[in-house]
Z-matrix of the N, CA and C atoms (Angstrom, degrees):
N
C 1 1.450
C 2 1.522 1 109.15
N 3 1.309 2 115.75 1 143.37
C 4 1.450 3 120.63 2 -177.14
C 5 1.521 4 110.91 3 -92.45
N 6 1.341 5 117.74 4 -174.82
C 7 1.466 6 121.19 5 -177.36
C 8 1.524 7 111.25 6 -81.24
N 9 1.328 8 115.32 7 157.15
C 10 1.461 9 120.36 8 178.72
C 11 1.518 10 111.04 9 -61.91
N 12 1.321 11 118.05 10 -36.19
C 13 1.459 12 122.24 11 -179.27
C 14 1.530 13 109.80 12 -65.29
N 15 1.327 14 118.63 13 -42.24
C 16 1.445 15 121.19 14 176.92
C 17 1.529 16 110.52 15 -64.72
N 18 1.327 17 117.53 16 -41.98
C 19 1.456 18 120.09 17 -179.78
C 20 1.530 19 111.72 18 -62.85
N 21 1.330 20 117.05 19 -43.31
C 22 1.462 21 119.21 20 -179.93
C 23 1.543 22 110.20 21 -68.46
N 24 1.333 23 116.94 22 -36.21
C 25 1.462 24 121.10 23 177.88
C 26 1.527 25 110.29 24 -66.70
N 27 1.332 26 115.49 25 -40.06
C 28 1.451 27 121.10 26 177.78
C 29 1.518 28 111.66 27 -59.67
N 30 1.338 29 115.99 28 -43.89
C 31 1.463 30 119.74 29 179.17
C 32 1.532 31 111.15 30 -65.59
N 33 1.312 32 116.49 31 -38.98
C 34 1.468 33 120.30 32 178.23
C 35 1.526 34 111.14 33 -59.76
N 36 1.342 35 116.03 34 -44.71
C 37 1.459 36 120.48 35 -179.55
C 38 1.530 37 111.32 36 -70.69
N 39 1.344 38 116.51 37 -40.39
C 40 1.457 39 119.73 38 179.74
C 41 1.530 40 110.91 39 -64.17
N 42 1.332 41 117.49 40 -40.32
C 43 1.474 42 121.25 41 177.55
C 44 1.533 43 111.55 42 -63.00
N 45 1.353 44 115.39 43 -25.16
C 46 1.467 45 119.95 44 178.99
C 47 1.527 46 111.73 45 -88.03
N 48 1.320 47 116.40 46 2.77
C 49 1.462 48 120.21 47 177.12
C 50 1.502 49 114.44 48 88.34
N 51 1.334 50 118.80 49 14.07
C 52 1.472 51 122.19 50 -179.76
C 53 1.526 52 109.16 51 -88.30
N 54 1.334 53 116.80 52 136.93
C 55 1.463 54 121.69 53 176.76
C 56 1.529 55 109.14 54 -76.44
N 57 1.313 56 116.36 55 102.62
C 58 1.479 57 119.50 56 -174.19
C 59 1.523 58 112.90 57 -72.04
N 60 1.351 59 117.18 58 -23.63
C 61 1.435 60 120.21 59 -179.31
C 62 1.527 61 111.19 60 -71.28
N 63 1.332 62 115.57 61 -15.98
C 64 1.475 63 121.07 62 -179.56
C 65 1.534 64 112.15 63 -80.83
N 66 1.360 65 117.49 64 -1.92
C 67 1.454 66 120.38 65 -174.26
C 68 1.527 67 111.76 66 -122.01
N 69 1.344 68 115.16 67 155.80
C 70 1.445 69 123.85 68 170.33
C 71 1.516 70 105.99 69 -96.95
N 72 1.345 71 118.00 70 135.47
C 73 1.459 72 122.19 71 -171.38
C 74 1.529 73 110.48 72 -111.52
N 75 1.324 74 115.96 73 135.38
C 76 1.451 75 123.20 74 -179.50
C 77 1.528 76 110.67 75 -126.32
N 78 1.331 77 117.96 76 136.79
C 79 1.438 78 122.57 77 169.96
C 80 1.525 79 106.68 78 -114.62
N 81 1.342 80 117.56 79 110.03
C 82 1.454 81 122.03 80 -175.42
C 83 1.512 82 111.97 81 -101.98
N 84 1.323 83 117.44 82 17.17
C 85 1.484 84 120.47 83 -179.27
C 86 1.523 85 111.85 84 -56.60
N 87 1.339 86 117.38 85 -44.04
C 88 1.451 87 120.25 86 -177.65
C 89 1.506 88 114.23 87 -76.00
N 90 1.338 89 117.49 88 -10.25
C 91 1.455 90 120.12 89 -174.55
C 92 1.517 91 113.61 90 -99.73
N 93 1.332 92 117.58 91 -15.43
C 94 1.446 93 121.29 92 -176.19
C 95 1.516 94 109.82 93 -123.54
N 96 1.322 95 117.77 94 120.53
C 97 1.445 96 122.47 95 179.09
C 98 1.519 97 111.88 96 -73.25
N 99 1.338 98 116.68 97 160.49
C 100 1.448 99 120.98 98 -178.99
C 101 1.528 100 112.65 99 -64.86
N 102 1.331 101 116.02 100 -27.13
C 103 1.471 102 119.66 101 -176.30
C 104 1.551 103 112.30 102 -116.88
N 105 1.325 104 115.07 103 22.49
C 106 1.467 105 118.62 104 -178.90
C 107 1.524 106 110.22 105 -66.78
N 108 1.325 107 116.83 106 136.91
C 109 1.466 108 121.45 107 -179.51
C 110 1.525 109 110.37 108 -75.93
N 111 1.315 110 115.30 109 146.31
C 112 1.452 111 121.04 110 178.37
C 113 1.536 112 109.91 111 -65.72
N 114 1.320 113 116.23 112 137.89
C 115 1.456 114 121.28 113 179.23
C 116 1.524 115 108.44 114 -141.10
N 117 1.325 116 116.61 115 114.57
C 118 1.449 117 120.78 116 -178.24
C 119 1.534 118 112.30 117 -92.12
N 120 1.341 119 118.15 118 -6.06
C 121 1.453 120 120.09 119 -177.64
C 122 1.522 121 112.98 120 -55.82
N 123 1.375 122 119.51 121 -43.58
C 124 1.465 123 118.57 122 -178.79
C 125 1.528 124 112.73 123 -62.22
N 126 1.336 125 118.32 124 -24.30
C 127 1.467 126 119.81 125 178.54
C 128 1.512 127 110.51 126 -64.53
N 129 1.331 128 116.76 127 -29.08
C 130 1.462 129 121.90 128 178.21
C 131 1.522 130 112.04 129 -75.06
N 132 1.315 131 117.75 130 -32.73
C 133 1.468 132 121.99 131 -169.33
C 134 1.523 133 114.05 132 -107.37
N 135 1.335 134 118.93 133 -15.68
C 136 1.455 135 122.19 134 -174.44
C 137 1.538 136 111.46 135 -115.56
N 138 1.307 137 115.25 136 165.03
C 139 1.439 138 121.86 137 178.47
C 140 1.535 139 109.69 138 -138.57
N 141 1.336 140 118.08 139 156.79
C 142 1.475 141 118.92 140 175.26
C 143 1.513 142 110.10 141 -60.46
N 144 1.343 143 118.69 142 140.66
C 145 1.466 144 121.16 143 -177.61
C 146 1.513 145 113.62 144 -75.20
N 147 1.343 146 117.28 145 -19.20
C 148 1.462 147 121.50 146 179.66
C 149 1.536 148 109.03 147 -139.77
N 150 1.325 149 114.55 148 165.45
C 151 1.459 150 119.19 149 -175.73
C 152 1.509 151 115.28 150 -68.76
N 153 1.346 152 117.78 151 -23.84
C 154 1.452 153 119.84 152 179.01
C 155 1.540 154 107.84 153 -144.93
N 156 1.329 155 117.20 154 115.43
C 157 1.471 156 122.17 155 -175.41
C 158 1.523 157 109.32 156 -129.58
N 159 1.314 158 116.34 157 143.30
C 160 1.457 159 123.03 158 173.30
C 161 1.515 160 108.71 159 -115.17
N 162 1.344 161 116.03 160 124.78
C 163 1.450 162 121.50 161 -173.82
C 164 1.533 163 109.50 162 -120.31
N 165 1.338 164 118.24 163 126.99
C 166 1.465 165 122.73 164 -178.75
C 167 1.519 166 110.53 165 -120.11
N 168 1.341 167 115.80 166 145.28
C 169 1.465 168 121.20 167 177.66
C 170 1.523 169 108.41 168 -144.10
N 171 1.349 170 114.94 169 141.47
C 172 1.470 171 120.98 170 176.39
C 173 1.501 172 109.25 171 -138.33
N 174 1.351 173 116.46 172 134.69
C 175 1.457 174 120.59 173 -179.18
C 176 1.508 175 111.28 174 -172.56
N 177 1.335 176 115.81 175 -171.22
C 178 1.470 177 121.57 176 -179.11
C 179 1.525 178 109.76 177 -89.81
N 180 1.326 179 115.29 178 153.05
C 181 1.463 180 122.12 179 167.91
C 182 1.527 181 108.24 180 -128.23
N 183 1.324 182 116.05 181 177.79
C 184 1.462 183 118.90 182 -178.88
C 185 1.512 184 112.41 183 -68.19
N 186 1.348 185 117.09 184 -17.81
C 187 1.464 186 120.69 185 -177.96
C 188 1.516 187 114.32 186 -115.96
N 189 1.340 188 117.58 187 -12.30
C 190 1.467 189 120.22 188 -175.72
C 191 1.526 190 110.47 189 -135.66
N 192 1.338 191 117.24 190 132.76
C 193 1.468 192 119.90 191 177.19
C 194 1.501 193 113.96 192 -68.00
N 195 1.344 194 116.72 193 -24.07
C 196 1.468 195 121.23 194 179.43
C 197 1.532 196 108.52 195 -144.45
N 198 1.309 197 115.96 196 118.36
C 199 1.453 198 121.68 197 -174.90
C 200 1.527 199 108.86 198 -133.02
N 201 1.349 200 117.82 199 148.38
C 202 1.451 201 120.65 200 -176.96
C 203 1.537 202 110.34 201 -127.04
N 204 1.314 203 114.39 202 144.10
C 205 1.458 204 122.27 203 172.56
C 206 1.488 205 107.76 204 -131.98
N 207 1.353 206 117.45 205 122.91
C 208 1.443 207 123.86 206 -179.76
C 209 1.530 208 108.57 207 -115.21
N 210 1.312 209 117.96 208 141.95
C 211 1.447 210 119.32 209 -174.16
C 212 1.535 211 109.60 210 -143.85
N 213 1.324 212 116.43 211 131.22
C 214 1.463 213 122.85 212 175.47
C 215 1.525 214 108.73 213 -110.88
N 216 1.322 215 115.32 214 120.08
C 217 1.466 216 120.86 215 -174.89
C 218 1.517 217 108.66 216 -116.45
N 219 1.341 218 117.21 217 125.61
C 220 1.466 219 122.33 218 -178.16
C 221 1.522 220 109.51 219 -124.62
N 222 1.334 221 116.23 220 131.36
C 223 1.454 222 121.70 221 -177.34
C 224 1.498 223 110.99 222 111.94
N 225 1.336 224 116.02 223 158.19
C 226 1.466 225 121.11 224 -179.90
C 227 1.521 226 113.16 225 -128.04
N 228 1.307 227 117.93 226 -18.52
C 229 1.473 228 119.77 227 -173.55
C 230 1.527 229 110.39 228 -113.49
N 231 1.350 230 117.62 229 109.78
C 232 1.474 231 119.91 230 -178.69
C 233 1.526 232 112.95 231 -68.74
N 234 1.345 233 116.88 232 -12.39
C 235 1.460 234 117.90 233 174.44
C 236 1.531 235 110.94 234 -74.09
N 237 1.345 236 115.69 235 -27.32
C 238 1.454 237 120.89 236 179.63
C 239 1.513 238 111.92 237 -95.56
N 240 1.324 239 117.82 238 -24.67
C 241 1.456 240 121.81 239 179.80
C 242 1.526 241 112.56 240 119.12
N 243 1.310 242 116.42 241 134.82
C 244 1.459 243 123.15 242 178.25
C 245 1.523 244 108.19 243 -124.87
N 246 1.322 245 117.29 244 130.28
C 247 1.465 246 121.29 245 -178.36
C 248 1.523 247 110.16 246 -96.77
N 249 1.300 248 115.99 247 146.10
C 250 1.467 249 122.98 248 -178.44
C 251 1.519 250 110.83 249 -135.37
N 252 1.319 251 116.51 250 125.49
C 253 1.460 252 122.27 251 173.68
C 254 1.532 253 107.14 252 -115.39
N 255 1.326 254 117.24 253 142.91
C 256 1.459 255 120.23 254 -175.47
C 257 1.523 256 111.41 255 -141.22
N 258 1.335 257 113.60 256 145.55
C 259 1.479 258 121.77 257 172.81
C 260 1.521 259 106.91 258 -129.79
N 261 1.331 260 117.64 259 141.99
C 262 1.447 261 119.33 260 179.02
C 263 1.516 262 110.55 261 -150.66
N 264 1.351 263 115.14 262 157.83
C 265 1.448 264 121.25 263 178.24
C 266 1.515 265 112.33 264 158.15
N 267 1.347 266 116.95 265 172.52
C 268 1.479 267 119.52 266 177.74
C 269 1.507 268 111.52 267 -61.52
N 270 1.329 269 115.22 268 143.66
C 271 1.457 270 120.55 269 178.23
C 272 1.525 271 110.41 270 -59.94
N 273 1.334 272 115.32 271 140.59
C 274 1.446 273 120.18 272 179.13
C 275 1.513 274 114.31 273 88.43
N 276 1.326 275 117.27 274 -2.68
C 277 1.472 276 121.81 275 178.50
C 278 1.522 277 109.05 276 -113.49
N 279 1.317 278 116.28 277 170.26
C 280 1.458 279 120.50 278 175.34
C 281 1.527 280 107.83 279 -74.34
N 282 1.335 281 116.75 280 116.98
C 283 1.433 282 120.58 281 -175.03
C 284 1.524 283 111.04 282 -71.00
N 285 1.324 284 115.30 283 143.71
C 286 1.470 285 120.77 284 -175.09
C 287 1.515 286 109.30 285 -88.07
N 288 1.341 287 118.43 286 126.75
C 289 1.470 288 120.01 287 177.71
C 290 1.530 289 110.89 288 -77.33
N 291 1.300 290 116.37 289 143.29
C 292 1.456 291 123.52 290 173.40
C 293 1.516 292 107.97 291 -102.86
N 294 1.326 293 119.84 292 137.25
C 295 1.464 294 120.82 293 179.79
C 296 1.531 295 111.19 294 -49.96
N 297 1.334 296 116.38 295 132.21
C 298 1.459 297 120.86 296 -178.66
C 299 1.517 298 110.93 297 -63.62
N 300 1.313 299 115.53 298 144.34
C 301 1.455 300 121.10 299 179.97
C 302 1.525 301 109.37 300 -134.02
N 303 1.311 302 116.63 301 166.40
C 304 1.447 303 121.96 302 170.83
C 305 1.524 304 108.08 303 -129.18
N 306 1.325 305 114.93 304 157.02
C 307 1.465 306 117.92 305 175.99
C 308 1.533 307 108.49 306 -138.70
N 309 1.301 308 115.65 307 156.73
C 310 1.457 309 121.47 308 173.28
C 311 1.522 310 108.64 309 -148.56
N 312 1.330 311 115.23 310 158.73
C 313 1.452 312 121.88 311 -178.98
C 314 1.528 313 108.88 312 -97.64
N 315 1.310 314 116.28 313 127.46
C 316 1.454 315 121.47 314 176.69
C 317 1.529 316 107.72 315 -128.56
N 318 1.329 317 115.02 316 107.36
C 319 1.471 318 119.49 317 -176.65
C 320 1.531 319 109.67 318 65.42
N 321 1.324 320 117.02 319 -120.13
C 322 1.457 321 122.38 320 178.18
C 323 1.519 322 111.92 321 -108.76
N 324 1.341 323 116.78 322 25.98
C 325 1.457 324 120.92 323 -177.41
C 326 1.542 325 110.80 324 -127.70
N 327 1.338 326 115.35 325 149.27
C 328 1.450 327 121.23 326 173.03
C 329 1.527 328 108.39 327 -98.04
N 330 1.315 329 116.97 328 120.50
C 331 1.466 330 122.79 329 178.38
C 332 1.516 331 107.90 330 -104.32
N 333 1.345 332 116.66 331 143.27
C 334 1.467 333 118.85 332 177.49
C 335 1.524 334 110.15 333 -142.43
N 336 1.319 335 114.04 334 164.09
C 337 1.475 336 120.60 335 178.81
C 338 1.516 337 109.08 336 -162.71
N 339 1.308 338 116.92 337 170.22
C 340 1.471 339 121.28 338 -179.93
C 341 1.526 340 110.85 339 -84.31
N 342 1.326 341 116.71 340 144.62
C 343 1.445 342 121.76 341 177.35
C 344 1.527 343 109.45 342 -71.07
N 345 1.346 344 116.14 343 -41.82
C 346 1.469 345 122.21 344 179.48
C 347 1.520 346 109.25 345 -109.26
N 348 1.322 347 116.33 346 126.53
C 349 1.461 348 120.78 347 -178.45
C 350 1.523 349 111.78 348 -61.02
N 351 1.345 350 117.34 349 -29.18
C 352 1.465 351 121.12 350 -178.23
C 353 1.530 352 111.48 351 -78.93
N 354 1.335 353 118.65 352 -7.19
C 355 1.455 354 122.54 353 -178.36
C 356 1.520 355 109.24 354 -128.23
N 357 1.320 356 118.07 355 77.41
C 358 1.465 357 120.31 356 -178.52
C 359 1.513 358 112.61 357 -66.15
N 360 1.313 359 117.27 358 150.07
C 361 1.460 360 123.16 359 178.36
C 362 1.514 361 107.45 360 -108.69
N 363 1.345 362 116.38 361 118.99
C 364 1.461 363 118.28 362 -179.97
C 365 1.537 364 110.21 363 -79.61
N 366 1.325 365 115.34 364 169.06
C 367 1.468 366 121.30 365 -173.55
C 368 1.526 367 111.72 366 -61.38
N 369 1.338 368 118.71 367 -40.14
C 370 1.452 369 121.59 368 -178.27
C 371 1.531 370 111.54 369 -62.47
N 372 1.348 371 115.70 370 -45.03
C 373 1.465 372 120.01 371 -178.86
C 374 1.542 373 110.05 372 -69.61
N 375 1.333 374 117.01 373 -39.04
C 376 1.449 375 120.13 374 179.50
C 377 1.527 376 110.29 375 -61.85
N 378 1.309 377 117.24 376 -42.98
C 379 1.472 378 119.71 377 179.67
C 380 1.508 379 110.90 378 -68.90
N 381 1.340 380 118.35 379 -32.26
C 382 1.464 381 120.38 380 174.59
C 383 1.520 382 110.64 381 -62.22
N 384 1.308 383 117.29 382 -46.64
C 385 1.461 384 120.97 383 -178.08
C 386 1.532 385 110.93 384 -67.27
N 387 1.306 386 116.60 385 -39.84
C 388 1.477 387 119.56 386 178.03
C 389 1.511 388 111.88 387 -67.28
N 390 1.339 389 116.87 388 -36.27
C 391 1.464 390 120.74 389 177.21
C 392 1.538 391 110.82 390 -64.78
N 393 1.333 392 116.12 391 -39.65
C 394 1.470 393 120.13 392 176.99
C 395 1.511 394 110.79 393 -64.48
N 396 1.320 395 116.47 394 -39.38
C 397 1.444 396 121.04 395 175.58
C 398 1.537 397 110.96 396 -62.37
N 399 1.342 398 115.43 397 -43.56
C 400 1.463 399 120.77 398 179.71
C 401 1.537 400 110.89 399 -59.90
N 402 1.336 401 116.46 400 -40.30
C 403 1.479 402 119.87 401 178.63
C 404 1.508 403 111.32 402 -65.40
N 405 1.336 404 116.18 403 -40.09
C 406 1.466 405 120.28 404 178.48
C 407 1.520 406 111.10 405 -65.92
N 408 1.322 407 116.92 406 -45.61
C 409 1.452 408 120.52 407 178.58
C 410 1.520 409 111.18 408 -59.42
N 411 1.347 410 116.34 409 -43.35
C 412 1.468 411 120.46 410 -179.80
C 413 1.538 412 110.06 411 -62.54
N 414 1.354 413 116.32 412 -37.67
C 415 1.449 414 119.86 413 -179.58
C 416 1.500 415 112.99 414 -62.82
N 417 1.335 416 116.83 415 -27.24
C 418 1.445 417 119.09 416 -178.16
C 419 1.532 418 113.39 417 -80.85
N 420 1.342 419 115.88 418 1.22
C 421 1.460 420 120.22 419 173.67
C 422 1.521 421 111.44 420 -82.42
N 423 1.319 422 117.95 421 -3.80
C 424 1.451 423 121.83 422 179.95
C 425 1.534 424 109.53 423 -122.56
N 426 1.288 425 117.21 424 174.57
C 427 1.476 426 121.41 425 -179.08
C 428 1.516 427 109.83 426 -63.57
N 429 1.342 428 116.63 427 136.94
C 430 1.461 429 119.82 428 -178.17
C 431 1.513 430 111.34 429 -143.26
N 432 1.320 431 113.67 430 159.25
C 433 1.462 432 123.13 431 -177.48
C 434 1.530 433 108.22 432 -102.51
N 435 1.305 434 116.03 433 147.03
C 436 1.455 435 119.46 434 -172.55
C 437 1.530 436 112.90 435 -130.72
N 438 1.368 437 116.98 436 145.51
C 439 1.473 438 122.03 437 176.37
C 440 1.546 439 111.30 438 -141.49
N 441 1.340 440 117.85 439 145.43
C 442 1.465 441 122.55 440 171.47
C 443 1.526 442 107.18 441 -143.11
N 444 1.334 443 117.18 442 131.32
C 445 1.462 444 119.94 443 -179.48
C 446 1.515 445 111.62 444 -80.18
N 447 1.316 446 115.67 445 146.09
C 448 1.480 447 121.55 446 169.66
C 449 1.525 448 107.33 447 -136.00
N 450 1.324 449 116.44 448 147.81
C 451 1.455 450 121.55 449 -175.41
C 452 1.516 451 109.30 450 -86.23
N 453 1.339 452 117.09 451 128.07
C 454 1.458 453 120.82 452 177.02
C 455 1.513 454 109.60 453 -67.61
N 456 1.315 455 116.73 454 132.38
C 457 1.448 456 121.86 455 179.62
C 458 1.529 457 109.44 456 -86.21
N 459 1.326 458 115.98 457 79.76
C 460 1.462 459 122.66 458 -177.98
C 461 1.525 460 110.40 459 -126.25
N 462 1.321 461 115.89 460 161.77
C 463 1.462 462 120.31 461 178.00
C 464 1.533 463 110.11 462 -60.16
N 465 1.333 464 117.29 463 -42.27
C 466 1.461 465 121.70 464 -179.32
C 467 1.517 466 111.41 465 -60.95
N 468 1.334 467 115.62 466 -44.31
C 469 1.460 468 118.55 467 179.76
C 470 1.522 469 112.26 468 -65.90
N 471 1.338 470 116.29 469 -41.40
C 472 1.449 471 118.01 470 178.48
C 473 1.542 472 111.42 471 -62.12
N 474 1.318 473 115.37 472 -35.58
C 475 1.492 474 119.41 473 177.36
C 476 1.539 475 110.08 474 -69.65
N 477 1.320 476 117.63 475 -41.18
C 478 1.475 477 120.37 476 178.17
C 479 1.535 478 111.07 477 -60.60
N 480 1.322 479 115.35 478 -43.48
C 481 1.472 480 119.35 479 -178.76
C 482 1.515 481 110.32 480 -64.88
N 483 1.339 482 117.01 481 -41.55
C 484 1.468 483 120.73 482 177.89
C 485 1.525 484 111.46 483 -62.02
N 486 1.344 485 116.97 484 -32.06
C 487 1.444 486 121.06 485 179.76
C 488 1.527 487 113.37 486 -87.72
N 489 1.331 488 117.09 487 3.32
C 490 1.454 489 121.44 488 178.64
C 491 1.532 490 112.81 489 78.35
N 492 1.339 491 118.12 490 18.79
C 493 1.444 492 122.57 491 179.51
C 494 1.502 493 110.42 492 -99.52
N 495 1.366 494 115.99 493 161.19
C 496 1.447 495 120.34 494 176.54
C 497 1.513 496 111.39 495 -70.98
N 498 1.326 497 119.09 496 133.66
C 499 1.467 498 121.03 497 176.31
C 500 1.510 499 111.42 498 -77.29
N 501 1.306 500 117.24 499 175.53
C 502 1.455 501 122.69 500 173.26
C 503 1.533 502 107.69 501 -87.86
N 504 1.331 503 116.03 502 132.52
C 505 1.457 504 119.79 503 -176.30
C 506 1.527 505 110.69 504 -107.10
N 507 1.341 506 114.33 505 147.43
C 508 1.456 507 122.35 506 167.74
C 509 1.517 508 107.84 507 -96.89
N 510 1.338 509 116.92 508 146.50
C 511 1.467 510 121.65 509 177.25
C 512 1.498 511 109.43 510 -125.42
N 513 1.311 512 116.69 511 134.12
C 514 1.450 513 122.25 512 174.11
C 515 1.527 514 107.78 513 -110.54
N 516 1.304 515 116.74 514 131.23
C 517 1.480 516 121.31 515 -177.90
C 518 1.520 517 109.49 516 -117.35
N 519 1.328 518 116.21 517 130.97
C 520 1.466 519 122.48 518 176.50
C 521 1.509 520 109.28 519 -133.63
N 522 1.322 521 115.27 520 164.42
C 523 1.477 522 121.06 521 174.18
C 524 1.516 523 108.80 522 -103.13
N 525 1.310 524 115.47 523 135.72
C 526 1.479 525 122.03 524 177.09
C 527 1.521 526 106.95 525 -112.58
N 528 1.324 527 115.80 526 129.25
C 529 1.460 528 120.19 527 179.57
C 530 1.530 529 110.38 528 -95.44
N 531 1.359 530 117.69 529 150.30
C 532 1.462 531 119.70 530 174.72
C 533 1.522 532 111.95 531 -57.82
N 534 1.311 533 116.72 532 155.65
C 535 1.462 534 120.87 533 179.63
C 536 1.528 535 110.60 534 -61.02
N 537 1.322 536 117.11 535 137.33
C 538 1.460 537 121.88 536 179.23
C 539 1.516 538 109.52 537 -120.87
N 540 1.351 539 117.39 538 156.15
C 541 1.477 540 118.80 539 177.34
C 542 1.503 541 111.06 540 -55.55
N 543 1.315 542 115.18 541 136.84
C 544 1.463 543 119.49 542 -177.86
C 545 1.520 544 110.21 543 -75.03
N 546 1.335 545 116.67 544 132.74
C 547 1.448 546 120.94 545 -179.94
C 548 1.526 547 110.17 546 -99.81
N 549 1.297 548 116.41 547 159.67
C 550 1.459 549 120.58 548 179.02
C 551 1.524 550 109.40 549 -70.59
N 552 1.321 551 116.30 550 143.53
C 553 1.444 552 120.78 551 178.36
C 554 1.510 553 111.76 552 -68.55
N 555 1.314 554 115.83 553 149.84
C 556 1.457 555 121.16 554 -177.03
C 557 1.523 556 111.14 555 -110.31
N 558 1.346 557 116.64 556 14.33
C 559 1.432 558 119.19 557 179.69
C 560 1.517 559 112.02 558 83.08
N 561 1.335 560 117.16 559 -177.54
C 562 1.446 561 121.28 560 179.16
C 563 1.522 562 109.91 561 93.30
N 564 1.324 563 115.65 562 171.14
C 565 1.465 564 121.82 563 179.46
C 566 1.520 565 109.70 564 -131.70
N 567 1.329 566 116.22 565 163.55
C 568 1.444 567 119.62 566 174.60
C 569 1.527 568 108.30 567 -150.75
N 570 1.314 569 115.53 568 158.20
C 571 1.474 570 120.43 569 -179.83
C 572 1.517 571 110.59 570 -69.74
N 573 1.309 572 116.54 571 147.57
C 574 1.450 573 121.80 572 179.24
C 575 1.533 574 108.69 573 -62.86
N 576 1.354 575 117.72 574 132.35
C 577 1.476 576 119.01 575 -179.27
C 578 1.525 577 111.32 576 -74.32
N 579 1.322 578 115.81 577 170.20
C 580 1.458 579 120.54 578 174.62
C 581 1.524 580 110.82 579 -62.52
N 582 1.332 581 115.39 580 154.50
C 583 1.458 582 119.90 581 178.03
C 584 1.516 583 110.83 582 -59.68
N 585 1.345 584 117.34 583 129.37
C 586 1.477 585 121.03 584 -178.70
C 587 1.528 586 108.78 585 -153.26
N 588 1.328 587 113.92 586 164.84
C 589 1.462 588 121.41 587 177.28
C 590 1.521 589 110.56 588 -82.40
N 591 1.320 590 116.26 589 131.71
C 592 1.464 591 119.82 590 172.21
C 593 1.527 592 107.92 591 -107.85
N 594 1.322 593 117.08 592 121.41
C 595 1.453 594 119.03 593 -176.00
C 596 1.531 595 111.41 594 -71.80
N 597 1.319 596 115.12 595 157.06
C 598 1.442 597 119.95 596 176.26
C 599 1.525 598 111.06 597 -61.70
N 600 1.317 599 117.42 598 144.86
C 601 1.466 600 119.82 599 -176.29
C 602 1.518 601 109.45 600 -160.24
N 603 1.322 602 114.61 601 160.88
C 604 1.459 603 120.51 602 174.68
C 605 1.532 604 109.66 603 -85.29
N 606 1.352 605 115.79 604 142.77
C 607 1.459 606 121.36 605 176.14
C 608 1.530 607 108.04 606 -125.37
N 609 1.317 608 115.73 607 131.08
C 610 1.461 609 120.24 608 178.29
C 611 1.522 610 109.33 609 -90.27
N 612 1.345 611 116.33 610 121.69
C 613 1.439 612 120.93 611 179.10
C 614 1.527 613 110.99 612 -79.81
N 615 1.323 614 117.53 613 168.71
C 616 1.463 615 120.85 614 178.90
C 617 1.514 616 111.86 615 -60.76
N 618 1.330 617 115.68 616 -26.89
C 619 1.472 618 119.83 617 178.60
C 620 1.518 619 113.37 618 -73.16
N 621 1.351 620 116.36 619 -11.02
C 622 1.462 621 121.51 620 -176.87
C 623 1.524 622 112.67 621 95.73
N 624 1.322 623 117.71 622 -5.75
C 625 1.457 624 121.66 623 -179.61
C 626 1.524 625 110.45 624 -79.63
N 627 1.360 626 117.88 625 137.60
C 628 1.461 627 122.83 626 175.13
C 629 1.511 628 110.04 627 -91.05
N 630 1.339 629 117.52 628 130.00
C 631 1.444 630 121.30 629 176.06
C 632 1.533 631 109.10 630 -124.49
N 633 1.320 632 116.41 631 150.82
C 634 1.475 633 120.72 632 -178.73
C 635 1.519 634 109.59 633 -90.58
N 636 1.327 635 116.81 634 128.23
C 637 1.455 636 123.24 635 175.50
C 638 1.514 637 107.98 636 -104.15
N 639 1.331 638 117.28 637 120.25
C 640 1.463 639 121.02 638 -176.49
C 641 1.526 640 111.02 639 -69.44
N 642 1.325 641 115.00 640 157.02
C 643 1.473 642 120.18 641 177.12
C 644 1.540 643 108.88 642 -63.54
N 645 1.314 644 116.40 643 151.07
C 646 1.453 645 120.53 644 -179.12
C 647 1.518 646 109.11 645 -162.20
N 648 1.319 647 115.63 646 171.89
C 649 1.465 648 120.65 647 174.79
C 650 1.527 649 107.70 648 -99.40
N 651 1.338 650 116.92 649 133.91
C 652 1.458 651 121.93 650 -179.67
C 653 1.515 652 108.72 651 -132.71
N 654 1.327 653 115.99 652 159.42
C 655 1.450 654 120.07 653 178.03
C 656 1.520 655 113.27 654 105.87
N 657 1.305 656 116.25 655 -176.36
C 658 1.454 657 123.43 656 -175.38
C 659 1.514 658 109.01 657 -105.21
N 660 1.341 659 117.19 658 114.23
C 661 1.465 660 122.28 659 179.27
C 662 1.511 661 111.15 660 -60.74
N 663 1.331 662 116.73 661 -28.23
C 664 1.457 663 120.35 662 -177.89
C 665 1.511 664 112.44 663 -68.57
N 666 1.341 665 117.71 664 -16.04
C 667 1.460 666 121.77 665 178.47
C 668 1.532 667 112.39 666 -96.60
N 669 1.357 668 116.70 667 9.31
C 670 1.443 669 120.66 668 -178.94
C 671 1.514 670 111.46 669 103.92
N 672 1.317 671 116.57 670 -177.23
C 673 1.470 672 121.69 671 -177.82
C 674 1.515 673 111.04 672 -136.89
N 675 1.331 674 116.80 673 151.23
C 676 1.470 675 122.74 674 179.61
C 677 1.515 676 106.96 675 -123.82
N 678 1.328 677 117.11 676 135.87
C 679 1.453 678 122.67 677 177.39
C 680 1.511 679 109.10 678 -116.85
N 681 1.352 680 117.21 679 148.44
C 682 1.451 681 121.20 680 -177.25
C 683 1.521 682 111.17 681 -134.71
N 684 1.334 683 117.08 682 153.27
C 685 1.464 684 122.61 683 161.38
C 686 1.521 685 105.92 684 -145.16
N 687 1.348 686 117.72 685 167.79
C 688 1.463 687 119.83 686 -161.79
C 689 1.511 688 113.87 687 -127.50
N 690 1.326 689 118.05 688 133.50
C 691 1.435 690 122.95 689 171.33
C 692 1.548 691 107.12 690 -126.00
N 693 1.281 692 116.74 691 115.44
C 694 1.455 693 121.47 692 -175.14
C 695 1.514 694 110.28 693 -76.51
N 696 1.312 695 117.61 694 130.47
C 697 1.465 696 121.54 695 -177.74
C 698 1.505 697 111.29 696 -101.20
N 699 1.328 698 115.01 697 156.79
C 700 1.489 699 121.36 698 -179.79
C 701 1.506 700 109.22 699 -64.21
N 702 1.311 701 116.77 700 141.61
C 703 1.450 702 122.30 701 179.56
C 704 1.534 703 109.59 702 -64.91
N 705 1.338 704 118.39 703 128.58
C 706 1.461 705 120.65 704 -177.86
C 707 1.526 706 112.25 705 -67.96
């Protein structure tokens, strides 16, 4: 079972007509403190692990005992551009949307702009969104928990979908470990694993150069499938 914050965020997106099964879900509440300072450095060095991710956070602010920030991140390559949509506000209220923006890396600088020309993003809001991204990226440097919803193939669900209602979802939870130095193979063989998502990650080549490997599906579909979504945990 996933977190309550992810479930409420999932319902919010589903009610807006978004296909929630198409996204990987992260709860970063445990990874970001209420008074953590903004840090944009990880935006320069990290990338989203999947092509479409939903990130939720809940905590205290100076004015609210419970505040929420929700973020939808699309894209994996900052050289091509990554789009970010955000909603924020006190828990239990209608969250305020922030104009969607995109960012890309050019040399040693972060460039950003608005997705919609009619909804410009000012510098303060852009830095807020980039800081939230930086916190999420930093959280993925430690051990984290993951979840992805899948729709149960049942008569009740098929009826709900036909009636325009939300189906009942199954959630699979796994732990993802931070990247570790690659060790030399010791030989041997093993059976192909079940089909599953492999998140984007850096790979160090023999030359010492780091290259980005995009997310993909790996394994044997004939052995079944595994789905994931992610909740970042506080560093021990």
